[in-house]
C-alpha positions in Angstrom: 3.8 87.8 42.0 6.1 84.8 42.0 4.9 83.9 45.5 1.3 83.7 44.3 2.2 81.4 41.4 1.6 78.2 43.4 -1.8 79.5 44.5 -2.8 80.3 41.0 -1.6 76.9 39.8 -3.6 75.1 42.5 -6.8 77.1 41.7 -6.3 76.3 38.0 -5.9 72.6 38.6 -8.8 72.5 41.1 -11.1 74.5 38.8 -10.4 72.2 35.8 -11.6 69.0 37.6 -15.3 68.3 37.1 -17.4 67.6 40.2 -18.9 64.1 40.3 -22.6 64.0 39.5 -24.7 62.9 42.5 -27.9 61.1 41.9 -30.2 62.4 44.6 -33.2 60.5 43.3 -31.9 57.1 44.7 -33.2 56.2 48.2 -31.3 54.2 50.7 -33.8 51.7 52.0 -31.6 50.8 55.0 -32.3 54.2 56.6 -35.4 54.3 58.8 -38.0 56.9 57.8 -38.9 57.3 61.5 -37.2 56.1 64.8 -38.8 56.1 68.2 -36.6 55.8 71.3 -37.9 54.4 74.6 -41.3 54.0 73.0 -44.6 53.2 74.8 -47.3 52.8 72.2 -51.0 52.1 73.0 -53.3 50.8 70.3 -57.1 51.1 70.8 -60.0 50.0 68.6 -63.4 51.5 69.1 -62.3 52.9 72.5 -61.1 49.4 73.7 -57.5 48.8 74.6 -56.0 46.2 72.2 -52.2 46.5 72.5 -49.8 48.1 75.0 -46.3 48.0 73.5 -43.0 49.0 75.0 -39.6 49.0 73.2 -36.3 50.8 73.6 -36.1 51.4 69.9 -38.6 51.2 67.1 -37.5 51.8 63.5 -40.1 52.3 60.7 -39.0 51.7 57.1 -41.6 53.3 54.8 -39.5 53.9 51.7 -39.7 50.3 50.5 -42.1 48.3 48.3 -43.3 46.5 51.4 -43.0 48.9 54.5 -42.1 47.3 57.7 -41.3 48.1 61.4 -38.2 46.8 63.2 -37.6 46.4 66.9 -33.8 45.9 66.9 -33.5 46.1 70.7 -36.6 44.0 71.5 -40.1 44.6 72.6 -42.6 43.8 75.4 -46.3 43.8 74.6 -49.5 43.2 76.4 -52.4 42.2 74.1 -56.1 42.2 74.9 -58.6 40.0 73.1 -61.5 39.3 75.4 -60.8 40.6 78.9 -58.9 43.7 80.1 -58.3 41.9 83.4 -56.1 39.1 81.9 -54.0 40.3 78.9 -51.7 38.1 76.9 -48.0 38.9 76.9 -45.2 38.8 74.3 -41.5 39.4 74.7 -38.7 39.1 72.2 -35.1 40.4 72.0 -35.6 41.4 68.3 -38.7 41.6 66.2 -40.0 42.8 62.8 -43.5 43.3 61.6 -45.0 43.8 58.2 -48.6 45.0 58.5 -49.1 45.0 54.8 -48.4 41.3 54.5 -49.7 40.5 58.0 -46.4 38.8 58.8 -44.6 39.1 62.1 -41.3 37.6 63.4 -39.7 37.5 66.9 -36.2 36.3 67.8 -34.2 35.7 70.9 -35.8 34.5 74.1 -39.3 34.7 72.7 -41.9 34.4 75.4 -45.7 34.3 74.8 -48.2 34.0 77.6 -51.9 33.6 76.4 -54.9 35.0 78.3 -55.4 31.6 80.1 -51.9 31.7 81.5 -50.3 29.1 79.2 -46.7 29.9 78.3 -44.7 29.3 75.1 -40.9 29.7 75.0 -38.7 29.5 71.9 -35.8 31.3 70.1 -37.7 32.2 66.9 -41.4 32.6 66.3 -43.5 33.6 63.3 -47.1 34.9 63.3 -49.3 35.0 60.3 -51.9 37.6 61.4 -54.2 36.9 58.4 -54.5 33.2 59.2 -54.2 33.7 62.9 -51.4 31.1 63.1 -48.0 30.9 64.8 -45.2 28.6 63.8 -41.5 27.8 64.2 -39.0 25.1 63.4 -36.9 25.8 66.6 -37.3 23.9 69.9 -40.4 25.0 71.7 -41.5 24.7 75.3 -45.1 24.9 76.3 -46.0 25.1 80.0 -49.6 25.1 81.0 -51.0 27.2 83.8 -51.3 23.9 85.9 -47.6 23.2 85.4 -47.7 20.5 82.7 -45.0 20.9 80.2 -44.3 19.9 76.6 -41.2 20.2 74.5 -41.2 20.1 70.7 -37.6 19.7 69.3 -38.6 20.4 65.7 -41.1 23.3 66.2 -44.8 23.7 66.2 -47.8 25.1 64.3 -50.6 26.5 66.4 -53.6 28.9 66.5 -52.4 32.3 67.8 -54.3 31.9 71.1 -52.6 28.4 71.6 -56.0 26.7 71.9 -54.9 24.1 69.3 -51.3 23.2 68.3 -49.3 20.5 66.6 -45.9 19.7 68.0 -43.1 18.0 66.0 -40.8 15.5 67.6 -42.2 16.1 71.1 -42.1 14.9 74.6 -43.7 16.1 77.8 -44.4 15.8 81.5 -47.8 15.6 83.2 -48.1 16.5 86.9 -50.5 14.5 89.1 -51.3 14.3 92.7 -50.1 11.1 94.6 -53.3 10.9 96.6 -55.3 9.8 93.5 -53.1 6.7 93.0 
């Protein structure tokens, strides 16, 4: 009996402590509601291919007031507007999209090539889907299909197809053939 006394004492002390109340109703919004690894997602509208998206990791956060999708390891995307033969292309090392607000952001070696073949390079780019506008305050390089290049040191605002744009604090280079001079 004396040997069991420490065991009884331990059980008595342990039983007298109250367990902490856990509130299971709180949600951690930092935990994704769904994760996709090595994802290849195709979006179609009325049977026509619109987006072909590839990403090593996609995390969807649906348990927030404003649900969003994060691409923490980057993404590559082909997008089709008019012709299936010449898609546009987007690449970023990190991205987030909020479909509810129509707001998208790409960071890290962002590269956009429109359907005409013009290229935009920057480190951070925002897209307002509702207004069909892209903008940034970072340095931007625009290289046309013909090889002309422009650099904007304080960013740009543009239509999302790059048909019209405003560059801030810019400089550029125009290629020409010597025979014409």
